[in-house]
All heavy atoms as a GROMACS GRO file, in nm:
protein
  506
    1MET      N    1  12.497  13.711   8.609
    1MET     CA    2  12.620  13.779   8.588
    1MET      C    3  12.745  13.693   8.605
    1MET      O    4  12.852  13.743   8.573
    1MET     CB    5  12.627  13.906   8.674
    1MET     CG    6  12.517  14.008   8.650
    1MET     SD    7  12.499  14.068   8.481
    1MET     CE    8  12.652  14.152   8.455
    2SER      N    9  12.729  13.576   8.656
    2SER     CA   10  12.845  13.486   8.678
    2SER      C   11  12.919  13.456   8.555
    2SER      O   12  13.039  13.449   8.555
    2SER     CB   13  12.800  13.360   8.751
    2SER     OG   14  12.710  13.291   8.670
    3ALA      N   15  12.848  13.449   8.439
    3ALA     CA   16  12.913  13.433   8.310
    3ALA      C   17  13.011  13.539   8.277
    3ALA      O   18  13.117  13.523   8.217
    3ALA     CB   19  12.812  13.407   8.201
    4ASN      N   20  12.970  13.660   8.312
    4ASN     CA   21  13.057  13.778   8.288
    4ASN      C   22  13.182  13.774   8.375
    4ASN      O   23  13.285  13.841   8.343
    4ASN     CB   24  12.981  13.910   8.316
    4ASN     CG   25  12.878  13.932   8.212
    4ASN    OD1   26  12.881  13.873   8.102
    4ASN    ND2   27  12.776  14.009   8.253
    5LEU      N   28  13.185  13.693   8.479
    5LEU     CA   29  13.298  13.682   8.570
    5LEU      C   30  13.375  13.555   8.532
    5LEU      O   31  13.471  13.516   8.605
    5LEU     CB   32  13.252  13.671   8.715
    5LEU     CG   33  13.184  13.793   8.766
    5LEU    CD1   34  13.124  13.771   8.905
    5LEU    CD2   35  13.276  13.917   8.769
    6GLY      N   36  13.345  13.488   8.423
    6GLY     CA   37  13.422  13.379   8.377
    6GLY      C   38  13.374  13.237   8.417
    6GLY      O   39  13.433  13.139   8.381
    7PHE      N   40  13.259  13.234   8.489
    7PHE     CA   41  13.204  13.110   8.529
    7PHE      C   42  13.109  13.052   8.420
    7PHE      O   43  13.047  13.131   8.348
    7PHE     CB   44  13.124  13.126   8.658
    7PHE     CG   45  13.204  13.166   8.778
    7PHE    CD1   46  13.219  13.298   8.815
    7PHE    CD2   47  13.274  13.065   8.850
    7PHE    CE1   48  13.291  13.327   8.920
    7PHE    CE2   49  13.344  13.099   8.960
    7PHE     CZ   50  13.362  13.231   8.997
    8ILE      N   51  13.103  12.920   8.412
    8ILE     CA   52  13.006  12.860   8.318
    8ILE      C   53  12.886  12.825   8.406
    8ILE      O   54  12.895  12.754   8.503
    8ILE     CB   55  13.057  12.732   8.253
    8ILE    CG1   56  13.182  12.761   8.170
    8ILE    CG2   57  12.946  12.667   8.172
    8ILE    CD1   58  13.247  12.640   8.111
    9THR      N   59  12.775  12.891   8.378
    9THR     CA   60  12.651  12.880   8.456
    9THR      C   61  12.545  12.807   8.385
    9THR      O   62  12.519  12.830   8.271
    9THR     CB   63  12.603  13.020   8.491
    9THR    OG1   64  12.702  13.094   8.554
    9THR    CG2   65  12.485  13.011   8.586
   10TYR      N   66  12.487  12.697   8.456
   10TYR     CA   67  12.378  12.619   8.389
   10TYR      C   68  12.252  12.654   8.463
   10TYR      O   69  12.244  12.672   8.577
   10TYR     CB   70  12.413  12.472   8.412
   10TYR     CG   71  12.538  12.433   8.330
   10TYR    CD1   72  12.664  12.430   8.398
   10TYR    CD2   73  12.534  12.390   8.199
   10TYR    CE1   74  12.774  12.397   8.330
   10TYR    CE2   75  12.644  12.356   8.134
   10TYR     CZ   76  12.768  12.360   8.194
   10TYR     OH   77  12.881  12.320   8.128
   11LEU      N   78  12.148  12.660   8.382
   11LEU     CA   79  12.007  12.683   8.432
   11LEU      C   80  11.923  12.566   8.388
   11LEU      O   81  11.914  12.542   8.267
   11LEU     CB   82  11.958  12.814   8.381
   11LEU     CG   83  11.811  12.849   8.419
   11LEU    CD1   84  11.796  12.860   8.573
   11LEU    CD2   85  11.768  12.974   8.357
   12LEU      N   86  11.862  12.499   8.480
   12LEU     CA   87  11.779  12.384   8.449
   12LEU      C   88  11.636  12.440   8.416
   12LEU      O   89  11.564  12.494   8.495
   12LEU     CB   90  11.766  12.289   8.563
   12LEU     CG   91  11.887  12.194   8.584
   12LEU    CD1   92  12.009  12.263   8.609
   12LEU    CD2   93  11.854  12.085   8.684
   13SER      N   94  11.600  12.428   8.288
   13SER     CA   95  11.478  12.495   8.238
   13SER      C   96  11.353  12.425   8.297
   13SER      O   97  11.252  12.490   8.310
   13SER     CB   98  11.471  12.476   8.087
   13SER     OG   99  11.468  12.339   8.047
   14ASP      N  100  11.365  12.299   8.344
   14ASP     CA  101  11.249  12.235   8.399
   14ASP      C  102  11.251  12.230   8.556
   14ASP      O  103  11.183  12.151   8.619
   14ASP     CB  104  11.228  12.094   8.347
   14ASP     CG  105  11.351  12.013   8.351
   14ASP    OD1  106  11.465  12.062   8.381
   14ASP    OD2  107  11.342  11.887   8.322
   15ALA      N  108  11.340  12.318   8.612
   15ALA     CA  109  11.351  12.325   8.762
   15ALA      C  110  11.335  12.464   8.813
   15ALA      O  111  11.389  12.504   8.911
   15ALA     CB  112  11.477  12.263   8.804
   16VAL      N  113  11.267  12.548   8.728
   16VAL     CA  114  11.241  12.684   8.762
   16VAL      C  115  11.089  12.713   8.755
   16VAL      O  116  11.014  12.632   8.692
   16VAL     CB  117  11.315  12.784   8.676
   16VAL    CG1  118  11.463  12.770   8.690
   16VAL    CG2  119  11.274  12.767   8.525
   17ALA      N  120  11.048  12.814   8.814
   17ALA     CA  121  10.899  12.846   8.810
   17ALA      C  122  10.882  12.990   8.748
   17ALA      O  123  10.968  13.075   8.756
   17ALA     CB  124  10.850  12.849   8.960
   18ALA      N  125  10.772  13.000   8.687
   18ALA     CA  126  10.727  13.130   8.629
   18ALA      C  127  10.581  13.144   8.664
   18ALA      O  128  10.515  13.059   8.725
   18ALA     CB  129  10.747  13.128   8.476
   19PHE      N  130  10.529  13.257   8.631
   19PHE     CA  131  10.384  13.287   8.658
   19PHE      C  132  10.336  13.394   8.549
   19PHE      O  133  10.415  13.452   8.481
   19PHE     CB  134  10.368  13.342   8.795
   19PHE     CG  135  10.464  13.455   8.832
   19PHE    CD1  136  10.433  13.587   8.807
   19PHE    CD2  137  10.580  13.422   8.893
   19PHE    CE1  138  10.522  13.689   8.845
   19PHE    CE2  139  10.672  13.524   8.931
   19PHE     CZ  140  10.643  13.656   8.901
   20ASP      N  141  10.203  13.393   8.536
   20ASP     CA  142  10.147  13.488   8.441
   20ASP      C  143  10.185  13.634   8.484
   20ASP      O  144  10.200  13.662   8.598
   20ASP     CB  145   9.994  13.487   8.444
   20ASP     CG  146   9.936  13.354   8.390
   20ASP    OD1  147  10.008  13.282   8.319
   20ASP    OD2  148   9.816  13.329   8.413
   21ILE      N  149  10.208  13.721   8.388
   21ILE     CA  150  10.245  13.853   8.414
   21ILE      C  151  10.157  13.947   8.334
   21ILE      O  152  10.130  13.925   8.215
   21ILE     CB  153  10.396  13.884   8.369
   21ILE    CG1  154  10.489  13.802   8.454
   21ILE    CG2  155  10.427  14.027   8.375
   21ILE    CD1  156  10.636  13.821   8.421
   22THR      N  157  10.106  14.054   8.400
   22THR     CA  158  10.031  14.156   8.332
   22THR      C  159  10.124  14.276   8.311
   22THR      O  160  10.188  14.320   8.408
   22THR     CB  161   9.914  14.199   8.419
   22THR    OG1  162   9.830  14.084   8.446
   22THR    CG2  163   9.833  14.305   8.352
   23ASP      N  164  10.139  14.309   8.184
   23ASP     CA  165  10.234  14.420   8.157
   23ASP      C  166  10.174  14.558   8.168
   23ASP      O  167  10.062  14.574   8.219
   23ASP     CB  168  10.294  14.399   8.012
   23ASP     CG  169  10.186  14.419   7.897
   23ASP    OD1  170  10.082  14.488   7.917
   23ASP    OD2  171  10.218  14.377   7.783
   24HIS      N  172  10.247  14.661   8.133
   24HIS     CA  173  10.206  14.796   8.150
   24HIS      C  174  10.084  14.837   8.067
   24HIS      O  175  10.021  14.934   8.091
   24HIS     CB  176  10.328  14.893   8.119
   24HIS     CG  177  10.376  14.880   7.976
   24HIS    ND1  178  10.440  14.768   7.935
   24HIS    CD2  179  10.362  14.965   7.872
   24HIS    CE1  180  10.470  14.789   7.805
   24HIS    NE2  181  10.421  14.900   7.772
   25LYS      N  182  10.055  14.756   7.962
   25LYS     CA  183   9.937  14.782   7.879
   25LYS      C  184   9.821  14.704   7.925
   25LYS      O  185   9.721  14.689   7.854
   25LYS     CB  186   9.967  14.754   7.736
   25LYS     CG  187  10.072  14.840   7.676
   25LYS     CD  188  10.103  14.804   7.533
   25LYS     CE  189  10.218  14.886   7.475
   25LYS     NZ  190  10.245  14.852   7.336
   26ARG      N  191   9.831  14.633   8.036
   26ARG     CA  192   9.730  14.538   8.095
   26ARG      C  193   9.707  14.414   8.015
   26ARG      O  194   9.604  14.351   8.012
   26ARG     CB  195   9.596  14.616   8.116
   26ARG     CG  196   9.608  14.733   8.212
   26ARG     CD  197   9.480  14.797   8.237
   26ARG     NE  198   9.499  14.921   8.309
   26ARG     CZ  199   9.462  14.939   8.437
   26ARG    NH1  200   9.397  14.845   8.500
   26ARG    NH2  201   9.482  15.058   8.495
   27VAL      N  202   9.808  14.379   7.939
   27VAL     CA  203   9.807  14.248   7.857
   27VAL      C  204   9.864  14.142   7.946
   27VAL      O  205   9.965  14.157   8.011
   27VAL     CB  206   9.884  14.259   7.728
   27VAL    CG1  207   9.892  14.132   7.658
   27VAL    CG2  208   9.827  14.372   7.639
   28VAL      N  209   9.781  14.033   7.957
   28VAL     CA  210   9.829  13.915   8.045
   28VAL      C  211   9.908  13.822   7.948
   28VAL      O  212   9.863  13.784   7.845
   28VAL     CB  213   9.713  13.846   8.108
   28VAL    CG1  214   9.754  13.728   8.182
   28VAL    CG2  215   9.634  13.938   8.193
   29HIS      N  216  10.030  13.790   7.999
   29HIS     CA  217  10.119  13.700   7.927
   29HIS      C  218  10.113  13.566   8.001
   29HIS      O  219  10.138  13.563   8.125
   29HIS     CB  220  10.259  13.756   7.918
   29HIS     CG  221  10.259  13.886   7.834
   29HIS    ND1  222  10.260  13.891   7.701
   29HIS    CD2  223  10.258  14.012   7.886
   29HIS    CE1  224  10.263  14.013   7.665
   29HIS    NE2  225  10.261  14.094   7.777
   30SER      N  226  10.091  13.456   7.932
   30SER     CA  227  10.082  13.326   7.995
   30SER      C  228  10.210  13.278   8.057
   30SER      O  229  10.323  13.326   8.024
   30SER     CB  230  10.032  13.223   7.899
   30SER     OG  231  10.139  13.187   7.804
   31VAL      N  232  10.202  13.195   8.159
   31VAL     CA  233  10.315  13.137   8.226
   31VAL      C  234  10.410  13.071   8.125
   31VAL      O  235  10.539  13.088   8.135
   31VAL     CB  236  10.273  13.041   8.340
   31VAL    CG1  237  10.198  12.923   8.283
   31VAL    CG2  238  10.395  12.992   8.420
   32GLU      N  239  10.356  13.003   8.027
   32GLU     CA  240  10.441  12.936   7.931
   32GLU      C  241  10.524  13.036   7.845
   32GLU      O  242  10.643  13.017   7.822
   32GLU     CB  243  10.356  12.854   7.832
   32GLU     CG  244  10.281  12.733   7.899
   32GLU     CD  245  10.151  12.765   7.962
   32GLU    OE1  246  10.105  12.882   7.946
   32GLU    OE2  247  10.097  12.683   8.034
   33THR      N  248  10.458  13.143   7.804
   33THR     CA  249  10.524  13.249   7.726
   33THR      C  250  10.634  13.315   7.814
   33THR      O  251  10.746  13.337   7.768
   33THR     CB  252  10.427  13.353   7.671
   33THR    OG1  253  10.334  13.284   7.588
   33THR    CG2  254  10.490  13.464   7.603
   34VAL      N  255  10.595  13.348   7.936
   34VAL     CA  256  10.694  13.417   8.023
   34VAL      C  257  10.814  13.326   8.044
   34VAL      O  258  10.931  13.376   8.035
   34VAL     CB  259  10.625  13.448   8.158
   34VAL    CG1  260  10.730  13.499   8.263
   34VAL    CG2  261  10.516  13.552   8.141
   35GLN      N  262  10.795  13.198   8.075
   35GLN     CA  263  10.906  13.112   8.100
   35GLN      C  264  10.995  13.098   7.976
   35GLN      O  265  11.119  13.112   7.984
   35GLN     CB  266  10.867  12.974   8.149
   35GLN     CG  267  10.985  12.885   8.174
   35GLN     CD  268  10.958  12.770   8.266
   35GLN    OE1  269  10.858  12.773   8.332
   35GLN    NE2  270  11.044  12.675   8.263
   36GLU      N  271  10.938  13.078   7.855
   36GLU     CA  272  11.014  13.067   7.735
   36GLU      C  273  11.095  13.190   7.704
   36GLU      O  274  11.213  13.186   7.665
   36GLU     CB  275  10.924  13.032   7.619
   36GLU     CG  276  10.880  12.889   7.621
   36GLU     CD  277  10.988  12.785   7.623
   36GLU    OE1  278  11.090  12.804   7.544
   36GLU    OE2  279  10.989  12.690   7.708
   37LEU      N  280  11.031  13.307   7.725
   37LEU     CA  281  11.102  13.432   7.698
   37LEU      C  282  11.212  13.458   7.796
   37LEU      O  283  11.319  13.512   7.761
   37LEU     CB  284  11.003  13.552   7.688
   37LEU     CG  285  10.910  13.550   7.569
   37LEU    CD1  286  10.806  13.657   7.579
   37LEU    CD2  287  10.988  13.556   7.440
   38GLU      N  288  11.190  13.424   7.920
   38GLU     CA  289  11.298  13.445   8.022
   38GLU      C  290  11.415  13.354   7.991
   38GLU      O  291  11.532  13.402   8.000
   38GLU     CB  292  11.242  13.420   8.170
   38GLU     CG  293  11.149  13.543   8.206
   38GLU     CD  294  11.094  13.522   8.352
   38GLU    OE1  295  11.122  13.412   8.411
   38GLU    OE2  296  11.027  13.616   8.396
   39LEU      N  297  11.384  13.232   7.963
   39LEU     CA  298  11.495  13.131   7.923
   39LEU      C  299  11.569  13.184   7.800
   39LEU      O  300  11.691  13.179   7.798
   39LEU     CB  301  11.442  12.995   7.906
   39LEU     CG  302  11.392  12.924   8.030
   39LEU    CD1  303  11.324  12.793   7.990
   39LEU    CD2  304  11.499  12.902   8.130
   40ALA      N  305  11.498  13.237   7.701
   40ALA     CA  306  11.562  13.288   7.577
   40ALA      C  307  11.650  13.406   7.611
   40ALA      O  308  11.757  13.421   7.559
   40ALA     CB  309  11.453  13.324   7.481
   41ALA      N  310  11.604  13.489   7.704
   41ALA     CA  311  11.683  13.606   7.739
   41ALA      C  312  11.812  13.570   7.813
   41ALA      O  313  11.914  13.633   7.796
   41ALA     CB  314  11.603  13.705   7.819
   42LEU      N  315  11.805  13.466   7.889
   42LEU     CA  316  11.925  13.423   7.962
   42LEU      C  317  12.018  13.340   7.884
   42LEU      O  318  12.141  13.330   7.908
   42LEU     CB  319  11.884  13.346   8.088
   42LEU     CG  320  11.811  13.427   8.195
   42LEU    CD1  321  11.745  13.338   8.304
   42LEU    CD2  322  11.901  13.531   8.251
   43HIS      N  323  11.967  13.271   7.780
   43HIS     CA  324  12.043  13.174   7.699
   43HIS      C  325  12.168  13.238   7.637
   43HIS      O  326  12.153  13.351   7.576
   43HIS     CB  327  11.953  13.120   7.592
   43HIS     CG  328  12.020  13.022   7.501
   43HIS    ND1  329  12.073  12.904   7.544
   43HIS    CD2  330  12.049  13.026   7.368
   43HIS    CE1  331  12.123  12.836   7.438
   43HIS    NE2  332  12.111  12.910   7.330
   44LYS      N  333  12.280  13.174   7.648
   44LYS     CA  334  12.408  13.214   7.591
   44LYS      C  335  12.475  13.334   7.662
   44LYS      O  336  12.586  13.323   7.704
   44LYS     CB  337  12.402  13.238   7.442
   44LYS     CG  338  12.377  13.110   7.366
   44LYS     CD  339  12.390  13.139   7.216
   44LYS     CE  340  12.362  13.015   7.141
   44LYS     NZ  341  12.368  13.035   6.991
   45GLU      N  342  12.399  13.435   7.687
   45GLU     CA  343  12.458  13.556   7.744
   45GLU      C  344  12.490  13.534   7.896
   45GLU      O  345  12.596  13.578   7.944
   45GLU     CB  346  12.365  13.676   7.728
   45GLU     CG  347  12.414  13.808   7.793
   45GLU     CD  348  12.537  13.866   7.717
   45GLU    OE1  349  12.555  13.840   7.594
   45GLU    OE2  350  12.612  13.938   7.778
   46PHE      N  351  12.397  13.469   7.967
   46PHE     CA  352  12.416  13.455   8.109
   46PHE      C  353  12.419  13.311   8.156
   46PHE      O  354  12.468  13.287   8.268
   46PHE     CB  355  12.299  13.532   8.176
   46PHE     CG  356  12.295  13.673   8.153
   46PHE    CD1  357  12.200  13.729   8.066
   46PHE    CD2  358  12.388  13.763   8.217
   46PHE    CE1  359  12.198  13.868   8.041
   46PHE    CE2  360  12.385  13.899   8.189
   46PHE     CZ  361  12.290  13.950   8.102
   47ALA      N  362  12.365  13.216   8.075
   47ALA     CA  363  12.358  13.078   8.123
   47ALA      C  364  12.351  12.985   8.009
   47ALA      O  365  12.301  13.023   7.897
   47ALA     CB  366  12.248  13.059   8.216
   48VAL      N  367  12.386  12.860   8.029
   48VAL     CA  368  12.362  12.754   7.941
   48VAL      C  369  12.231  12.691   7.989
   48VAL      O  370  12.225  12.641   8.104
   48VAL     CB  371  12.477  12.646   7.943
   48VAL    CG1  372  12.447  12.536   7.848
   48VAL    CG2  373  12.614  12.717   7.905
   49ILE      N  374  12.138  12.684   7.900
   49ILE     CA  375  12.002  12.629   7.937
   49ILE      C  376  12.004  12.482   7.913
   49ILE      O  377  12.028  12.436   7.800
   49ILE     CB  378  11.892  12.700   7.863
   49ILE    CG1  379  11.897  12.852   7.871
   49ILE    CG2  380  11.754  12.650   7.912
   49ILE    CD1  381  11.894  12.905   8.012
   50VAL      N  382  11.981  12.397   8.012
   50VAL     CA  383  11.967  12.251   8.003
   50VAL      C  384  11.848  12.205   8.077
   50VAL      O  385  11.787  12.277   8.153
   50VAL     CB  386  12.100  12.187   8.058
   50VAL    CG1  387  12.225  12.227   7.973
   50VAL    CG2  388  12.117  12.226   8.205
   51THR      N  389  11.818  12.074   8.060
   51THR     CA  390  11.708  12.010   8.136
   51THR      C  391  11.771  11.928   8.247
   51THR      O  392  11.892  11.894   8.249
   51THR     CB  393  11.626  11.922   8.050
   51THR    OG1  394  11.707  11.810   8.007
   51THR    CG2  395  11.567  11.995   7.932
   52ALA      N  396  11.688  11.898   8.345
   52ALA     CA  397  11.734  11.814   8.457
   52ALA      C  398  11.777  11.679   8.406
   52ALA      O  399  11.882  11.628   8.456
   52ALA     CB  400  11.623  11.802   8.562
   53ASP      N  401  11.710  11.625   8.313
   53ASP     CA  402  11.753  11.494   8.256
   53ASP      C  403  11.883  11.502   8.188
   53ASP      O  404  11.969  11.404   8.200
   53ASP     CB  405  11.647  11.442   8.149
   53ASP     CG  406  11.524  11.382   8.215
   53ASP    OD1  407  11.526  11.346   8.333
   53ASP    OD2  408  11.424  11.375   8.144
   54GLU      N  409  11.914  11.613   8.120
   54GLU     CA  410  12.053  11.625   8.058
   54GLU      C  411  12.156  11.628   8.164
   54GLU      O  412  12.266  11.561   8.146
   54GLU     CB  413  12.059  11.757   7.973
   54GLU     CG  414  11.970  11.749   7.851
   54GLU     CD  415  11.964  11.881   7.781
   54GLU    OE1  416  11.955  11.989   7.845
   54GLU    OE2  417  11.958  11.882   7.657
   55VAL      N  418  12.140  11.695   8.273
   55VAL     CA  419  12.234  11.701   8.383
   55VAL      C  420  12.250  11.563   8.442
   55VAL      O  421  12.363  11.515   8.465
   55VAL     CB  422  12.194  11.803   8.489
   55VAL    CG1  423  12.292  11.801   8.617
   55VAL    CG2  424  12.197  11.946   8.431
   56ILE      N  425  12.142  11.493   8.476
   56ILE     CA  426  12.144  11.360   8.536
   56ILE      C  427  12.221  11.266   8.443
   56ILE      O  428  12.308  11.190   8.490
   56ILE     CB  429  12.003  11.314   8.568
   56ILE    CG1  430  11.943  11.398   8.680
   56ILE    CG2  431  12.007  11.164   8.599
   56ILE    CD1  432  11.794  11.376   8.700
   57ASN      N  433  12.189  11.266   8.312
   57ASN     CA  434  12.258  11.171   8.221
   57ASN      C  435  12.407  11.208   8.213
   57ASN      O  436  12.490  11.118   8.205
   57ASN     CB  437  12.191  11.185   8.084
   57ASN     CG  438  12.055  11.116   8.081
   57ASN    OD1  439  12.017  11.030   8.163
   57ASN    ND2  440  11.971  11.167   7.992
   58HIS      N  441  12.443  11.335   8.214
   58HIS     CA  442  12.580  11.374   8.211
   58HIS      C  443  12.655  11.326   8.339
   58HIS      O  444  12.764  11.272   8.328
   58HIS     CB  445  12.596  11.524   8.200
   58HIS     CG  446  12.730  11.570   8.203
   58HIS    ND1  447  12.820  11.560   8.093
   58HIS    CD2  448  12.813  11.627   8.304
   58HIS    CE1  449  12.936  11.604   8.127
   58HIS    NE2  450  12.936  11.650   8.252
   59LEU      N  451  12.594  11.339   8.451
   59LEU     CA  452  12.656  11.290   8.577
   59LEU      C  453  12.671  11.137   8.579
   59LEU      O  454  12.771  11.084   8.623
   59LEU     CB  455  12.565  11.337   8.695
   59LEU     CG  456  12.575  11.486   8.720
   59LEU    CD1  457  12.471  11.521   8.830
   59LEU    CD2  458  12.715  11.535   8.753
   60LYS      N  459  12.570  11.070   8.523
   60LYS     CA  460  12.578  10.917   8.511
   60LYS      C  461  12.692  10.878   8.422
   60LYS      O  462  12.770  10.788   8.453
   60LYS     CB  463  12.448  10.863   8.461
   60LYS     CG  464  12.339  10.859   8.556
   60LYS     CD  465  12.214  10.800   8.495
   60LYS     CE  466  12.093  10.796   8.598
   60LYS     NZ  467  11.966  10.746   8.531
   61ASP      N  468  12.704  10.948   8.307
   61ASP     CA  469  12.817  10.921   8.213
   61ASP      C  470  12.954  10.945   8.282
   61ASP      O  471  13.049  10.870   8.262
   61ASP     CB  472  12.803  11.003   8.086
   61ASP     CG  473  12.682  10.962   8.004
   61ASP    OD1  474  12.631  10.854   8.022
   61ASP    OD2  475  12.647  11.047   7.916
   62GLN      N  476  12.958  11.050   8.355
   62GLN     CA  477  13.088  11.089   8.423
   62GLN      C  478  13.124  10.983   8.535
   62GLN      O  479  13.239  10.959   8.548
   62GLN     CB  480  13.079  11.232   8.489
   62GLN     CG  481  13.066  11.341   8.394
   62GLN     CD  482  13.189  11.348   8.303
   62GLN    OE1  483  13.299  11.349   8.345
   62GLN    NE2  484  13.168  11.359   8.173
   63SER      N  485  13.025  10.927   8.604
   63SER     CA  486  13.049  10.833   8.705
   63SER      C  487  13.099  10.700   8.648
   63SER      O  488  13.164  10.623   8.711
   63SER     CB  489  12.929  10.814   8.798
   63SER     OG  490  12.819  10.748   8.725
   64ARG      N  491  13.062  10.672   8.522
   64ARG     CA  492  13.099  10.545   8.454
   64ARG      C  493  13.242  10.558   8.398
   64ARG      O  494  13.306  10.456   8.375
   64ARG     CB  495  13.009  10.515   8.340
   64ARG     CG  496  12.875  10.478   8.390
   64ARG     CD  497  12.780  10.440   8.271
   64ARG     NE  498  12.640  10.435   8.317
   64ARG     CZ  499  12.538  10.484   8.255
   64ARG    NH1  500  12.554  10.542   8.137
   64ARG    NH2  501  12.421  10.477   8.306
   65ALA      N  502  13.291  10.681   8.374
   65ALA     CA  503  13.422  10.698   8.316
   65ALA      C  504  13.540  10.672   8.411
   65ALA      O  505  13.536  10.663   8.520
   65ALA     CB  506  13.430  10.840   8.261
   0.00000   0.00000   0.00000
């Protein structure tokens, strides 16, 4: 919800954890599917999705400037 308050929020896609989920129909959804769908749901509306390497490279570039 921080984006709704005017903050730019970044979520590192390779620094979060997910797990298999069994839904109300007893269908098991794989960890890969769960993580991709959760990131997709958060993308743009609640956070900017980036990787750890993207953040590290950005910080390196900023330190050289």
